N, C-alpha and C positions, 0 to 999 in steps of 0.2 A: 500495562500503558496503547491506549489508540491508539496511536499516530502509529507505533510498531510493528502495530497487527493490521492496522490498515496496506502497509506497505509487504508485510509478508503476503496477505489478500490474493487470492487467486479474483485478480479480473482484462477482462481485453483488449487494458491499458496500453501504449506501447512503452511506457516505463510505470512504477513506482510513485504514487505521490507521502514528497515526505513536506510533515508538519509542524 
């Protein structure tokens, strides 16, 4: 799941993005 992978990705975001 691309969405699940994005929220587990390491980024300088304050909070993960859930699509």
